[in-house]
C-alpha positions as CSV (number, residue, x, y, z in Angstrom):
1,I,120.6,31.8,133.4
2,V,118.1,30.3,135.8
3,V,114.7,29.5,134.2
4,F,111.8,29.0,136.6
5,F,108.7,27.1,135.5
6,H,105.7,27.8,137.8
7,G,103.0,25.4,138.9
8,N,99.3,25.9,138.5
9,P,97.0,27.7,139.0
10,A,99.5,30.6,139.0
11,T,100.4,34.1,137.7
12,L,103.9,35.4,137.8
13,A,103.0,38.6,139.8
14,R,100.7,37.0,142.4
15,D,102.4,33.7,142.9
16,V,106.0,33.6,141.7
17,I,106.9,37.1,142.8
18,D,104.6,38.0,145.7
19,R,103.7,34.6,147.3
20,Q,106.6,32.4,146.6
21,Q,109.2,35.2,146.6
22,V,111.2,33.6,143.9
23,P,113.1,36.8,142.8
24,R,113.9,37.6,146.4
25,Q,115.2,34.1,147.1
26,F,117.3,34.3,144.0
27,A,118.7,37.8,144.8
28,E,119.6,36.7,148.3
29,S,121.6,33.7,147.1
30,H,125.2,33.8,146.1
31,L,124.6,32.5,142.6
32,N,126.1,34.6,139.8
33,A,123.2,34.4,137.4
34,V,120.1,36.0,135.9
35,L,116.5,34.9,136.4
36,V,113.8,34.4,133.8
37,A,110.3,32.9,134.1
38,P,107.7,32.3,131.4
39,Q,104.0,32.6,132.1
40,F,102.2,29.4,131.2
41,A,98.4,29.1,131.4
42,V,97.2,32.0,133.5
43,D,95.7,31.1,136.8
44,A,94.5,27.8,135.4
45,L,94.5,24.2,136.5
46,D,96.5,23.3,133.5
47,S,99.9,21.5,133.5
48,S,100.3,21.7,129.7
49,A,103.8,22.4,128.4
50,G,102.6,25.4,126.4
51,G,104.8,25.6,123.3
52,F,107.7,23.8,124.9
53,W,106.5,20.4,123.6
54,Q,107.8,21.5,120.2
55,D,111.3,20.7,118.9
56,G,113.7,23.5,119.7
57,A,111.1,25.6,121.6
58,F,113.1,25.9,124.8
59,L,116.2,27.1,122.8
60,R,114.1,29.7,121.0
61,Y,112.9,30.9,124.4
62,L,116.4,31.2,125.6
63,R,117.4,33.2,122.5
64,E,114.4,35.6,123.1
65,A,115.4,35.9,126.7
66,A,119.0,36.7,125.7
67,L,117.7,39.6,123.6
68,H,115.6,41.1,126.4
69,L,118.4,40.6,129.0
70,A,120.8,42.4,126.7
71,R,118.4,45.3,126.5
72,L,118.0,45.4,130.2
73,Q,121.8,45.6,130.5
74,G,121.8,48.8,128.5
75,G,122.5,47.3,125.1
76,A,124.9,44.6,126.0
77,D,125.8,42.0,123.4
78,R,123.0,39.4,123.3
79,N,125.5,36.8,122.4
80,D,127.0,37.0,125.9
81,F,123.6,35.9,127.3
82,A,123.0,33.4,124.5
83,R,126.1,31.5,125.5
84,L,125.4,31.3,129.3
85,P,124.8,27.9,130.9
86,V,121.3,27.2,132.1
87,I,119.8,25.9,135.3
88,L,116.2,24.8,134.9
89,V,113.9,25.0,138.0
90,A,110.4,23.6,138.0
91,Y,107.7,23.5,140.7
92,S,104.6,21.3,140.7
93,G,102.9,21.3,137.3
94,G,106.0,22.9,135.8
95,Y,107.4,19.4,135.6
96,L,105.7,18.9,132.2
97,P,107.3,21.8,130.3
98,A,110.5,20.9,132.0
99,A,110.4,17.3,130.8
100,Y,109.8,18.5,127.2
101,A,112.5,21.2,127.5
102,L,114.9,18.5,128.4
103,Q,113.8,16.0,125.8
104,V,113.3,18.1,122.7
105,G,114.1,21.7,123.8
106,G,117.3,21.9,121.8
107,A,119.4,23.6,124.6
108,G,121.8,20.6,124.8
109,K,124.9,21.0,126.9
110,R,123.9,24.5,127.9
111,I,121.7,22.9,130.6
112,R,124.0,22.4,133.6
113,G,121.4,21.4,136.2
114,V,117.8,20.7,137.0
115,V,116.0,21.5,140.2
116,L,112.5,20.0,140.8
117,L,110.4,21.2,143.7
118,D,107.6,18.7,144.4
119,A,107.4,18.3,140.7
120,I,107.6,14.7,139.4
121,Y,104.1,13.5,138.6
122,D,104.7,11.8,135.2
123,E,107.2,11.8,132.3
124,T,109.7,10.0,134.5
125,D,111.2,8.4,131.4
126,K,112.1,11.8,130.0
127,F,113.9,12.8,133.2
128,A,115.6,9.5,133.5
129,D,116.9,9.7,129.9
130,W,118.2,13.2,130.4
131,I,120.0,12.2,133.6
132,T,121.5,9.1,131.9
133,D,122.7,11.0,128.9
134,H,124.2,13.9,130.8
135,Q,125.3,12.5,134.1
136,D,128.9,13.5,133.8
137,S,128.3,17.1,133.1
138,T,125.2,18.1,135.0
139,F,123.4,17.9,138.4
140,F,119.9,16.8,139.2
141,F,118.1,17.8,142.5
142,S,114.5,16.8,143.4
143,A,112.8,17.6,146.7
144,F,109.3,16.3,147.4
145,T,106.4,15.7,149.7
146,A,103.9,12.9,149.6
147,S,102.2,14.7,146.7
148,S,104.9,13.7,144.2
149,A,106.5,10.8,146.1
150,G,105.2,8.2,143.7
151,G,106.8,9.9,140.7
152,N,110.1,10.4,142.5
153,G,110.1,6.8,143.5
154,A,109.4,5.7,140.0
155,L,112.3,7.8,138.7
156,Q,114.6,6.4,141.3
157,D,113.7,2.9,140.1
158,L,114.5,3.8,136.5
159,L,117.9,5.2,137.6
160,M,118.7,2.1,139.6
161,N,117.9,-0.1,136.6
162,Q,120.4,2.0,134.7
163,G,123.0,1.6,137.4
164,I,123.0,5.3,138.2
165,M,123.8,6.1,141.9
166,F,122.0,8.9,143.7
167,F,121.8,10.5,147.2
168,T,118.7,10.6,149.3
169,E,119.9,13.3,151.7
170,P,120.7,17.0,151.2
171,Q,124.3,17.6,150.1
172,R,126.7,20.4,150.8
173,C,127.3,20.9,147.1
174,L,125.5,20.2,143.9
175,D,128.2,19.4,141.4
176,K,128.6,17.6,138.1
177,G,127.4,14.1,138.3
178,D,125.3,14.6,141.5
179,V,121.8,13.2,141.5
180,V,119.9,14.0,144.7
181,F,116.4,13.2,146.0
182,V,115.2,14.7,149.3
183,D,112.0,13.4,150.9
184,T,110.9,16.3,153.1
185,G,108.5,14.2,155.1
186,E,105.3,15.4,156.8
187,G,106.6,18.9,157.8
188,A,106.3,20.4,154.3
189,V,103.1,21.3,152.4
190,H,102.9,21.2,148.7
191,A,101.2,24.6,148.3
192,D,104.0,26.3,150.3
193,F,106.9,24.3,149.0
194,V,108.7,27.0,147.1
195,S,108.9,29.2,150.2
196,H,109.0,26.6,153.0
197,A,110.0,23.0,152.5
198,W,112.9,21.2,154.2
199,V,114.2,24.7,155.0
200,D,112.8,28.2,154.7
201,D,113.7,29.8,151.4
202,P,114.6,26.5,149.7
203,L,115.6,28.2,146.4
204,T,118.2,30.2,148.2
205,W,119.4,27.1,149.9
206,V,119.7,25.3,146.5
207,F,121.3,28.1,144.6
208,D,124.0,28.5,147.3
209,R,125.0,24.9,146.8
210,I,125.5,24.9,143.1
211,A,129.2,24.4,142.5
212,G,131.1,26.6,140.2
213,F,128.8,29.7,139.8
214,Q,129.0,31.5,143.2
215,R,130.1,35.1,143.3
216,G,132.7,36.3,145.8
217,S,133.2,34.0,148.8
218,G,129.6,33.4,149.6
219,G,127.5,30.3,149.4
220,A,127.8,27.0,151.1
221,C,129.8,25.5,148.3
222,K,132.9,27.5,147.3
223,P,133.7,27.8,143.6
């Protein structure tokens, strides 16, 4: 399950679907997964975590999503979806619910990877703690412009203090233990980052590089 946390101000229909083309990018990738996206504060300059600051809230959301996904599959067993691994993707202000989902969300080892798109503005300790505690079983990928360069730099400092190695260039695969930071330089704009960053359709690029979950023979990183 890929869970996408939007930025602000945003609505799922106008921004996530129409403007950023998240479902299309997801569908055109070779990732064998389903996509879900909660609506946070509607069209508001509000980076609050919604209910995700509460203990276990992210796990409860995943359970609710499993029920709806099973219904969409014509009455499939919800337990099949409730056991699926999770990749958490956050853009911009979505960093805050992402940080709390990692710290107190209750999903534990189901979270196999985190993708942040110009999205580290604070809560660097929460991200650092999660990376440190799960570095052997997960991947972490963060691409950024000058907008969130300070937060990304602060997180890198925390990781270096913990002796955790990381890459600063795009990698062919995102596999267990990989921690990657990509500074996209002056060519990318924060407002367009989900659809145009270091490449066009950056989500498709990332999804095709997640090791172990591709379908068929597609994707840049073979399963």
